[in-house]
N, C-alpha and C positions, 0 to 999 in steps of 0.2 A: 549404554544409553545413547551415546553420541555416534555409535557405529552406523545407525540408520541414516545419518546425514552424509556419510561417506560411501554409501553403497553405489550411488550414481555419480557420474561425472558431471558436475555442475558448471564447468568452465564456460561453455557456450551459453548456458542459461544466464549466468551472471553478466556476461558480456551483453546479451540482449536486454537485461534489466538496466544496465548502465546506459545503453543507447536510447531506450524508450524513456527513461527518467530524464536524461539530459535533453532529449527532444521536447518533452513536456515542459521543462523549465524554459527552454529557449522560446518556444511558441507562446507560453503564458507570460513571459516577461515583456513581450511586445504589447500586450493588452492590459496588464495589471502592474502593480508595483512589484519590486523585487521581493519584498517580504511575503506577499501573497503568492508569488511565483515559487518561492522556496517551500512554502507550505503545500502547494499543489504538487510540487516535485516529491515531497515526502510521502504524501498520500498515494500518488500514482506508483511510486517505487515500492511501497508496502503492498499494494494490491498486485503489482507485477511479480513480486517475490512469492506471494501466496499462490498465484495462478501457476507459476512455473514449478513450485514445489509440490503442488497438489493437482497436477495436470490430469491424473487418472480420474478425477472427479468431474471432468468436463461434461460427462453425459448426464449428470444430475442437475435438474433445474434449480434445486435448492441451493446448490453451490453458487450459481450465477446470481440468484436472487440475493444471497447473503452478501456477495461482493458489490452488487448494485446498491443495496441498502447502506453498506459501509461507505461507498463513494458519495451517495446523495447526502447522507448525514454530515460527512466531513466538508463537502462543498458548501452546504448551507451554513455550517459553522464558520468556515473561512470567510465567506462573503457577508455574513450578518454581524460578526463581532468587529467593532471598531478597533483600529490599530493605532495606538498612540505613537508619536514619533520617538519618544525616549525609551520605549520598551521594545526590545528585539524579540518579537513574538515567535519567529521561526526557530531561533536558537533555543528558546524556552520549551517549545513543544516537540523538539526532536526526541527526547527520551520518552515522552508520552506516546508518540506515534510508534516507537519501537515496541513498547509494551502492548499497545493496541494490535500491532502486527502479530505478536506472540499469542494474544488472546484469539485473534482471528484464525491463526493456525490451529489453536486448540479446538475452536468451534468446528473447523473443517475436519479435524480428526474425529470429532463426534459424528459428523455427517458421514465420514468414511466407514465408521463402524455400525451405523444405523442400518436397519434392514430395508428401508424404502429406497 
């Protein structure tokens, strides 16, 4: 089951994920609070991992549409939900974002097996 994950060499891919995610955190921390920047970092990192793992789907418009909808919904949620000072929102949402990333990988797997 896990042998599919180790078929490719993901070292360069994960290095690019770290660079893009860290870059999004640094840029967003200039404009927003650190809590919001960490949430943005989680979302961008999740999308970046999905793009790099399912790069063969780049020719399908439905793949990019799915990622765009994922990004828009999360950015709306990040900026519309008020953040209280005593609650560490980014730390609480880290496991949720991981599960959403796995769901997103499952949806892209369905896109991969579809005929269109």
